N, C-alpha and C positions, 0 to 999 in steps of 0.2 A: 635582376635589374639590368637594363640596357647600358652598354658601355658608352660614355660620352666624353668628348673633349671640352665641353662647356661646363659641365658640373662633375667634379670629382667627389662623389658622395663618400667614398671610402676615406679620402683625405680629410673631409669635413668631420666625419665621425671620429677619426683618429685625433684631429686637432682639438675637438671638444673634450675627448677623454683625457688628453694630455693636459689641457687647461684645468680640468677638474682635479686631476692628480696634483698639479702644481699648487692649486689653492689649498688642498688638504695638507700638502707637504709644508707650505708656509705656516699653516696653523699649528702643525705638530712641532715644527722647528721653534716657533715662538713659545710653545708650552715647555719644551725642553730648555730653552734659554732662560725663561723667567721662572720656571718651576710652578707656573700657574696655569690652570685650565680656564680661569676667568680672570683676565688681567685688565679688562676694560668693559664698559657698558655694551660695547659692540659684541662681545663674546656671549653675554647673557645678561640683559639689562636687569631682570628681577633679582638674580643672585648677586650681581655686582652691587645693587642698591642695598640689599640686606647686609652684605659683607662690609660695605663702607660705613653703614650705621653702627654695626657691632664693633668695628675697629675704633670708631670714635668713642663709643661707650667704654671700651677697654682702656683707651688712652686717658679718658677722663678719670678713671679709677686711680691713676698715678697720683693725682692731686689729693684724692681722698686718703690713700694709703700714706702719703707723705705727711699729711696733717695728723693722722692717727699715730704715726711713728714719733712725731714731734711731741704730741701729748704724752705718749708712753715714756719718752725720754725724760720729760719733766717729772712724771710720777716716779720713775726709777731714781732720779736724783733725790727726790724727797724721801724715798724709802731708805736710801743710803745714809742721808743725814739723820733720819729717824733712829737708825741703829746707834749712832753716836749719842744722840740726845737721850734715848732711853737708858743707855749705859751710864750716862752722867747723872741722870735723875735717880737711878738705883743707888749709885754711890752717895749722892746727896742725902738720900733718906737715911743711910747709915750714919753719915756725919751729923744730920739733924738729931738723931737719937743720942749720939754722943754729946752733942751740945746741950741737949735737954737734961742729960744726966748730971751736968755741972762739972766742976773741976776746972782744969786749965783748958779753955776752949778756943784760945786765940788761933792756934794752928788749925783747928777744925774749921773755924770761921773763914780763915784765909782760903783753905781748900774749897769750902762751900762757895765762896765768892768766885773763885777761879772756875769752878764747874758751871756756875750760873752764866759767867761770861762765855764759856765754851758753848753752852747751849744756844745763847743768843747769836754767836758767830756762825754756828752750824746751820741754824735756821735761815740766817741771812744769806749764807753761801749757797744754799740749795736753789740754784737757778739754772735754767737751760735756755740758751738763745734769748736771753734777756727777760725770761718769764720766771717768776718766783714759784717754787713748788708749794710754798706756804704763804699766800698773800695775807692771810690772817693767822699767824702762828699762835699756838696755845701759849698761855702765860708761863713765864719762868716763876718759880716760887718767890713770893714777896716777903716771906719770913723764913726762919731757920727751924721750924718745927716739922716733925715727921708727918703730921696731918696735912700741913700746907704743901709739903713735897708730894704727898700722895694725891692731893687734888690735881697737881700739875701732871703727875704720872697718868692719872685717869684721863685728863684732857688730851694729852699727847697721844695716848693709846687710842682714843676715839678718832683723833685726826689721822693717825697713821693707818688705822683700820680702814677708814674711808679711802685713803690714798692707795692702799693695797688692793681694795676692791676695784677701784678705778683702773689700776694698772692691769689687773686680770681681765677686766672687761675690754680694755683697749687691745690687749693681746689677742683676745678672741675675734675682735672686729678686724684686726689686721690680717689674721689668718683667713677669715671669711672672705674679705675683699681680695686678698691675693689669690685664693682659689677661684673666686668668681672671675677675676681677670684672666687667669689661666684658662678657665672654661670658655670664656668668650673668644680668646685667641685660638684655642683648639677648634671651636665651632666654626670660626671663619676659615680656618685651614681645611676643615672637612668640606666646606662649600667651594673653595676656590683653588686649592692645591692640586697640582697634576700628579698622576701616578707615573713617576718618571720611568719605572721599569716597563710599564705598558707603552708609554709614549716613545721610549727608546726603540722598542721592538717595532712599533708602528712606523717610526722614522726610517728604519732600515727597509721595511717592506715598501714604503712609498718611494724611496729612492730607487729601489729596483723597478718598481712599477713605472716610474718616470722614465728610466732608461729604456724600458721596453716600449713605452709610448712614443719616445723619440724614434726608435727603430720602426715602429708600425707606421708612423707618419711619413717617414722616409720612403718606406715601401709603397704606401698608398700614393705618394706624390709621383712615383715612377709610372703610374698607370697610363698617363697620357703618352709617355714614351713607348709603352707597349702597343698602344693603338697605332702609333705612327709606323711601327715595324710591319703592321699588316698591309701597308700600302707600298712597301718597298718591293721592287721587282726581284 
């Protein structure tokens, strides 16, 4: 190519190369700084849109998990109260048998009444965040016979069985939704997270390339000076 003082082709090429290197360096520095290879729609519109949607889905699961955990807490409170209630009913059945046997029953009746009150109090106290674990509790024995107590035992056992089944189901749902949320977050990471080891190595290479580009541009810019030397006597 002919040497010209009007057009320094070598300097133009060097400037273009340096500009391209600077753009790549800016992109790599941004990835290292943010830890993301896709931090905006400008980087990759399609992937950014997918990642944004999945982040929203993962965040929405927080409300679902919180609601499930609240329901689970209500059920757990009910089961804790149920242990007290079933223990009281078991003791009441023994007292009812003693009362039915006759003799001095006043003390037995007092204990029976106290246990009945204990059951009522336990059922009423089984609340979490203002919600009762037993909105419709099973009946407390209306009489002092073993048969009547057994009827209450059966009713409370059925109620607690349902509560236990609910608690187990809620536990599974919490586990599932937590895993689903983790999978969504991990999936987003796979799409947008930068490989920092690779980007760090690339950053070093681009910084070196930029320095060489500056030197190349400087050398190319001196071409017109070389032409002038040809005309010196």
